[in-house]
N, C-alpha and C positions, 0 to 999 in steps of 0.2 A: 434511914429516915426517908419518907415519901417525898416526892417532888412537890415544890410550892404550888399552891393553887394558881391557875392561869399560866403555868409554865410546863410545857411538854418536853420531856427528854427527847433529844434527837439521837435515835439509834441507827438511822440510815443516812446520816448526813454525809456531805462530800469530804474527801480526804483533806482538802485544804482548810476547811473549817475545823476539822478535828485537830489538825496540826496547830492551828491558832488558838485552839480551846475556846471557840465561840459557837453559839448556837446556829445551826443551819436550818434554813426554812424549807429545805428539801424540794425547792422548785426545780424546773428543769430549763436552763441551769439555775443554780441558786443565786439569790440576789447579791450575796457577798462576792462571789466570783465575778458576776457581771460588773459590780461596782469597781473591782479592783482590775477588771480587764484581763483575767486569766481564764484558762480552760477549766471547766467544772467537771470533776470525775463522775458525777451523776449522769451527764450527757453521754460521755464516752462509754459507760458501763451499761446503759440501758439497752435492752434487746431491740432489734430493728423494728418490731412490731410496736413496741412501747414508744420508741423514738418517734414514730409516725403518727402517735396520737390515737384518738378514738376512732374505731372503725364505724362506717355508716351502717345503719340498721338495715339489713337486707334480708328479706324473707328466704328461708331455706329452700322454698320452692321456686324462687325467682332465678331465671337463668342469667348468666353473665351478660348475653346479648341484650335481654330486655332491660337490665339495669342501665347499661351504658347508652342505649337508644332512648330510654326514658329521661335520664339525667346526664347530659353531656358533661357536667362539671364534676362527676364522681371520681374522675382521675385525681382530684385533689383532696378527697374526703379523708384519706389516711395519712396526709402529709403534715398536718398541723402539729407543731410543737409549741404549746401555749406558754407564754412567759408571765404567768400571774405572779404578782409580787415584785415585779421589777420596778424600780424607782422611776417616776416620771421624767426627772431631769436626765437620767441615763438614757431613757427611751428617746427623749427629744434630741439629744446630742447625736445618737446613733442614726436617727432618721434624717437629720440635717446632713450628716455625712453621706447617707445613701442618696439623697436628692442631688447633692453636689456631684457625686460620682456618676449619677444617671446623666445629668446635663453636660458634664465635661468629658465623660469617658464612654460609658455604655452606649449612649446614643449612636455612636459611630460604629458600633457592632451590630446595629439593627438593620433590617432590610433597607436598601438604598433606592433612591429614585429622585426625579424632580421635586423639589420643594420639601423633601422629607427632613432635611436638617432642621428647618424651621418647625416642623410638626413635632419631631422628637425633643427638641430643646426648649421650645416655647409654647406651642399650641397645646400640647398634651398636659404639661405641667399647669398651664393656666386653667384649662378645663377641669383638672383634678382639684383645684382650689375653690371651684364654685360650690355654693351650698347644695348638699344633696349628693355630691359626687365623690364622697369619701372612698368609695370602692375603687374608683379610678386611681386615687392617690396611693392606696394600698397595693394596687397592682404594679404601678410604677416602682414603688419602693421594693416590692418583692423581686422584680426582674434585677434591680440594681443590687440587691443583696445576694441573689444567686450568682451574679457576675463576680462580685467581690469574694464570694466563697470559692469561685473557680480561680480567681487571680491569686488568692492568698491561702494556700493549703495549710500553712502553719496556723492560721486563724480560722480554719474552715468551719469548725463547729459553731462558733459564735455567729458567723454570717448565715450559715445554713439554717439555724434555728430562727433567727430574725426573719429570714426569707419565708419560712414555712408559716410563721405567725402572720406576716402581712398577707401572704397568699390566702390563708384561711379567712381573714377579714374581707379580702377582695371578693372571694367567692360568695360569702354570706350576703354581702351588699349587692352583688351581681344578681344572685337568685331573686332577691326582693325586687330589684329594678326590672328584671325580665318579666316578672309576673304582671307588671303594670307599664309595659313599653309603650311609648307614644312619640310623637314628633319632637318633643322636647328632650327627652332623656335617651333617645336612640343614639345620639351622637356620643354620650358618655359610655353607653354599653358597647358601641362599635370600637371606641378607643380601647376599652379594656380587652375586648376580644382580639384586637389587632395584635396584642403582645401576650395574650393568654397562652397561645401555642408554644411561644418561646419558653415560658415558665413551665409548661408541661414537659417539654423535651429536657429543660435544665434540671427539673426535679428529679427526673429518673437518672440523668447523667451523674448526679451527685452521689448516687449509691456506690459508685466505684471508690470515691474518697472515703466512704464509710465502710469499706471492705464487704459491700452487699453484692458486688459483681455488677457487670454492665447491664444496660437496659435489655429486655427481652422482647419476644414477639407480643406477648401479653401487654407489655408496656406500650408498644406501638399501636395495638388495637385500642387501648385507652386513649391515646393521642388522636387517632382517627375518629373515634367516637366524639370526642371534644369538637373537632373541626367540623364534622357533619352536623352536630347539634347546634353549634353557633351559627352555621350557615343557614339552617332552617329558621332559626329565630330572626336573623337580620335580613334574609332575602327579600321580604316584602317591604322593607324600609330603605332599600338601596338608593332609590332616587332622592329621597329626602337627605340621606347621608351624603350623597355626591355633591349636593348644593351646599352642605355645611362646612364648618371649619376644618374638617378632616377629609374632605372630598378627594384631596390628592392621593390619599392612601388607596383610593379605588381607581384612580386614573393611572393606568399602567403604561402610559406612554404610547409612542407610535413606533412601527417596525423600523428598525435601524440597520437592516441587513447584517446583522452580526449574530447569526444563529450559533448555538453552542455545538461545537464539533461532537462532543460526547452525546448530546441529545440527538443529534442527527444520526449517529451510529446506532445508538440504541433503538431509535425509531425504525430503522431498516430492519433490524433484527426482530423487533416486536411485530412488525407487519407480517414477516414470515411465520412467526410463532402463532399469531392470531389466526392465520389461515387454517390452522389444524386444530383449533380449540374453540369450545363454546364461548360466545361473547361474554357471558356472565362471569367468566373467570378472570376478568380484570384487564386483559391485554388490550382490549379495544378502548376501555376507558383511559388507560395509561397513554395510549397512542393520542387520543383526543386531547388530553392534558398537556402532553409534550408538544404538540402542534400549536396549541394556544400559547404555551410559555415561550416557545421559540419565536413566535410572532411578535413578542414584546422585547424591549431593549435592555431591561435591567434584571439581573439575578434570576435568569431563566431556570437554571437548575434548582436553585433554592425554591423557586416558585412551584416547581413540580413536587418537591418534598412537602411543601406546606399545603398544596391544593389537591393532590390526587384524591384525597378522601371524599371530596364533594362530587367527583366524577363517577366513582364506580357504584355499582347497584347494591341494594340490600342483600341480594343473594350472595354476592361476592363477599360482602362484609361478614355474613354468617359463615362462610367457607373458611375464613381466617381462623375461626375457632377450631374447626374440625381438621385443619392443616391438610386439606385436599391437595393432591400432587400438582395439578395444573395451577392452583392458586399460589403454591409456594414457588413454582417456576415463574409465574408472572411477578411475584414479589421479589424475586432475585434481581430483576431488571431495575426496580425501585431502589433496592439496596445499593446497586452500583452507582446510582445518581446520588444517594445519600452519602456514600463514601467519598465522592468527589467534592462535596461541599463541606464535609465534616471538619477538615483542618482549618477552614476559614471562619468557622462559626462555633464559638466556645460551647454553646448550649447543645450541640449535636455530638460532643465528644463521646466516643465509645459506642454509639448507636449502630453503626454499620456492622462492626465486629460481633456485637451481641446478638443482633438479629440473624446474621449469617450463621452464627453458631447454633442458634435455636433451630433454624431451618435444617441444618445438617443433622442435628440430633433427631428431628422428627422424620427423617427419610425412612 
């Protein structure tokens, strides 16, 4: 007998639905598994390329360099796992859990400094709830979900999928806002950009939990492109942002005579290295970045990890693709700094070993 009109047989449904002899909607994950709070076999069985969603449409003649330089947010284009069909009350409860986690736990893992607790716990959530700032809210919930995926490996899939959905929504809204940036919305754009790099690092770190391996040098290039692109967008609005509700995120404090011993050691080694290499190969830009970070009082090593990309030249950025020997040598100094902060920052897990392995492979 043929199936009833309006009813489509589920031939590719998840295992749990088949066991319960109920129709599966074949979403990723299926609505029934989300409703019951269990892992859906459809998520676990999808290939990595499918798990990451639709690839952005890039011309075959377009180089990776031009793609990243043209759209800094393309690092997230392949990370979205959409949850169509999930019931609204389920989404609402999950998102409430994420906001609570953000303001009670995750905030304390974010970059520290004077007044930043107030910003992470109060100012940013308040800004996210203003009309038109939905992309800020999605970005905050994405970071919280990435963090929960890291903290709860047994429930990794559920949190990872939710993180990628919120991240996708945040990027869509951010692209629209950036196209019309002004004195009013630049604060919301800056708020999102302030934690966007954390999401970029975290999204690649999660690959290890999915048996996709650690982040690679290409992953780092994507993050560098994001940092450089966001800086280009916001640079002209810095004075306006500084006077706004998030100005303390730009105020890096006063020198407190507590230079990082590691940065000081690497600085001396870099100065010797730079004396025998062309300036565009990155050593000089890393020296400048380290000196600036060492002159500030908080998270100087983390600041180098997050900021070096805005210091080096376009030529050096391009040389990362071709794996030129002096470029890889300069990058090794950066990886040493990355390794030093990795253990204290969950979203950097696996990065130093992954990049170092990539550098060794390309020797």
